[in-house]
C-alpha positions in Angstrom: 4.4 77.3 -63.5 7.5 78.5 -65.4 10.4 76.2 -66.2 12.5 77.9 -63.7 9.8 77.6 -61.1 9.4 73.9 -61.7 13.2 73.4 -61.4 13.2 75.4 -58.1 10.3 73.3 -56.8 12.0 70.1 -57.9 15.2 71.1 -56.1 13.3 71.9 -52.9 11.4 68.6 -53.1 14.6 66.7 -53.5 16.0 68.5 -50.5 13.0 67.7 -48.4 13.2 64.1 -49.4 16.9 63.9 -48.3 15.9 65.4 -45.0 13.0 63.1 -44.2 14.5 59.7 -43.9 12.9 57.9 -40.9 15.8 55.5 -40.6 19.2 54.8 -42.0 21.3 51.8 -41.2 24.9 52.0 -42.4 26.9 48.8 -42.4 30.7 49.3 -42.3 31.4 46.1 -44.1 32.9 44.8 -47.3 30.0 44.5 -49.8 31.4 41.1 -50.9 30.1 39.7 -47.6 26.5 40.6 -48.8 25.5 41.6 -45.2 23.7 44.7 -46.5 21.7 42.7 -49.1 20.7 40.2 -46.4 19.6 42.9 -44.0 17.8 44.9 -46.8 15.8 41.7 -47.7 15.1 41.0 -44.0 13.7 44.4 -43.2 12.3 45.3 -46.7 14.3 48.5 -47.2 16.4 49.3 -50.3 20.1 48.8 -50.3 22.5 51.5 -51.4 26.2 50.9 -51.8 28.5 53.7 -50.7 31.4 51.9 -52.2 29.8 52.2 -55.7 28.5 55.8 -55.3 30.1 59.1 -54.4 28.5 61.4 -51.9 27.2 63.5 -54.8 25.8 60.4 -56.5 24.0 59.4 -53.3 22.5 62.9 -53.0 20.8 62.4 -56.4 19.9 58.8 -55.9 18.4 59.2 -52.4 16.0 61.9 -53.6 14.0 59.2 -55.4 10.7 58.2 -53.6 11.7 54.6 -53.0 14.2 55.8 -50.3 11.7 57.9 -48.4 11.1 55.3 -45.7 14.8 54.8 -45.1 17.5 52.5 -46.5 20.5 50.3 -45.8 23.8 51.8 -46.7 26.7 49.5 -47.2 30.4 50.3 -47.4 32.8 52.6 -45.6 33.8 56.2 -46.2 37.5 56.4 -46.9 38.2 59.0 -44.2 36.6 61.3 -41.6 36.1 64.0 -44.2 34.1 61.6 -46.4 32.1 60.5 -43.3 31.3 64.2 -42.6 30.2 64.8 -46.2 27.9 61.7 -45.9 26.5 63.0 -42.6 25.6 66.3 -44.3 23.1 64.4 -46.4 21.2 63.1 -43.4 21.1 66.1 -41.0 17.3 65.9 -40.5 17.3 62.2 -39.6 17.1 61.7 -35.9 20.2 60.3 -34.3 17.9 57.6 -32.7 17.1 56.4 -36.2 20.5 56.4 -37.7 22.7 53.5 -36.8 26.2 52.7 -38.0 27.1 49.1 -37.5 30.7 48.2 -37.1 31.9 44.6 -37.3 35.0 43.5 -35.4 36.2 41.0 -38.0 36.0 43.0 -41.2 38.4 45.9 -40.6 37.2 47.8 -43.6 36.6 51.1 -41.9 39.6 53.2 -40.9 39.8 54.1 -37.2 39.2 57.8 -37.9 35.8 56.8 -39.5 34.7 54.6 -36.7 35.9 57.3 -34.2 33.8 59.8 -36.0 30.6 57.7 -35.6 31.5 56.8 -32.0 31.9 60.5 -31.1 28.3 61.1 -32.4 26.8 58.2 -30.5 25.8 56.4 -33.7 28.2 53.5 -33.7 26.8 50.1 -32.7 29.5 47.4 -32.5 28.1 44.1 -33.9 29.3 41.2 -31.8 31.3 39.0 -34.2 31.0 35.3 -34.3 34.2 33.2 -34.2 33.4 32.1 -37.7 32.8 35.0 -40.1 31.4 32.7 -42.7 28.5 31.8 -40.4 26.1 34.4 -41.9 23.0 33.4 -39.9 24.8 34.3 -36.7 26.1 37.5 -38.1 22.6 38.5 -39.3 21.1 37.7 -35.9 23.8 39.9 -34.2 23.0 42.7 -36.7 19.2 42.5 -36.1 19.8 42.7 -32.3 21.6 46.0 -32.9 18.6 47.4 -34.7 16.0 46.9 -32.0 14.1 50.2 -31.5 14.3 51.3 -35.1 10.9 51.8 -36.8 11.6 49.1 -39.3 11.6 46.5 -36.5 8.4 47.7 -34.8 
């Protein structure tokens, strides 16, 4: 195969990988709360930080094989346009397997971002505990929102 042919094949393979995620859980939370890390450890999926990567960075990163079974995405898009760009990466993932978890107490996501996900039927509001430092209760609430995803079957 020619060099150009290999590049074209590699590009198509990366595109297929981006379109084949069986599950995506996006936590709209401040990464300093470590909710994404705790969830990733609990369900054995890799964690990706949206707050540390641009959409273009994510496109390259997520083409790696370790993300083919799905992943936990942590951090909030800055606005609706950023949320739409992020969605474009996941167009082939079933809406039933793509959950966006909003947490009452954290207030990190702008209303236009949460409205974007609500409009698509992907937003799951995580019941907040009265004490946001009680991470076991928060994790239990998060896990209850994920019932039905392949990772929990």
